[in-house]
C-alpha positions, 0 to 999 in steps of 0.5 A: 487775938491769939485766940482769934489766930489760933481759930483761924488757923484750925478752920484754915484745914477745912477750908483748903478742901472748900468746906465752908462750914464747920459742924464741930469745933474743940479747944485745946488749952494751955494754961502756963505753970508759970502764970500768977494767979492775976495772969490767969484770971486775966489772960485765960479768959481773953484767950477763950473769949478770942477763940470763942468770937472767931468761931461765931464769926465762921459759923460754928462754936466750941462743943469741947476739948481739953485744958492743961496745964504746961510750961508754954501757953498753948491753944489750938483745937480740932475743926470736924465737918460732915459733908456730901461730895459736892461740898469738897474739893479734893486737893489733887486735880491741878492740870497744866495751864492752871494758876497758883493764886495766894490769898493772904501775904508772907513774912508773918514770922519775920513780923512777929520777930521784928516786933519782939526784937524792937526790946531786945537790943541784941537783935535790934542793933542787927535791923535797925539800919533798914527799919523803924520801929514804927515801920515794925509795928505797922508790919506787926499788925498787919501780920496779927490781922492777917493771921485772925482773919479767916479763909472762909470766903476763899473756901466759898469762892473755890467752888465758884471759880472751879478751883482743883485743889488748895493747901492752906499755907503754914508750918512748912512756908510757902514752897514746903505746902506747895511741894506737898501739894504738887506731890498730890496731884493725879496728873504729871504737873509742877509748880513754878512759883514766880511772884512772892507777897510780902509784908512790907519791909519785911523781905528787907528785914529777912535779908539783913538778919540772915547776912547777921546770923538768922536767916528765915529763908523767906524768899526760899519759900520756907520761912514758917506762916501761922495762919496762913492764905490758902494756895489755890490751883486756879484756871487761869481763865478764872483767876482774875475774877476770883481774886477781885472778888475776894478783894471785895468781899474781904477787903483784902488782896490776894494774887497769882504767884505761880503756874502749874506746868507739865512735870513731875509733881514738884514745886519751886521758886523761879531764881528770878521771882518777883517780891511784892511789897503788900501795903501794911496799912491793907 
């Protein structure tokens, strides 16, 4: 699964530009120097298999890369495509009146950490009053499958519904990437985010753990995501249909989370932003 997540994360850089076909994929692999021989023989092929399997689902294949011995296990890559102008969407065309659509829920970092805490009493004792181990397992599985899901369908639908630009949401969190996208716009606009869709129970976990020494800044939009969704600027009149078709094709929800307004190329999460608890069974 780690290999699949890495592949999905790498491909999202293309998908955020509306490019749905990857012409070349390189895989970068770091094998832990602390692995035993048996661990290396079991774990390494599984990681490679996950990466190549999702490449196949995306209609591409690994054509090279590099493998090194490393203190930690690392897997990633480089995705590239040769396109004509009609095949990509520059991320700079948002106009006032557009809306912001997010195609995956937030909270993956919180879910993965909470799953680790089940076996770490120091941390589990801080959250066990607000969540059960079963709820953590459900959130962890939902996060895992979300991270491994390609943003390819969203990239295709960006063309169908007249998207004016997009970015993928990863290490800088929702607000960090929204700020980067807003700063790139040709028109003097700003992004106002009014809704935060979060994996069920993860807002509660993030809130309690913040009061006890570890602040993910989830509600502030600064919690890192891995292989997160696309944040897309869409004409308001097309946004509901986009979400409906993405749900039909991918079997997963997306959300209208904000507005594009006249401004000075900034982004903010409104103080009264609504938290949506996303059903982890979806």
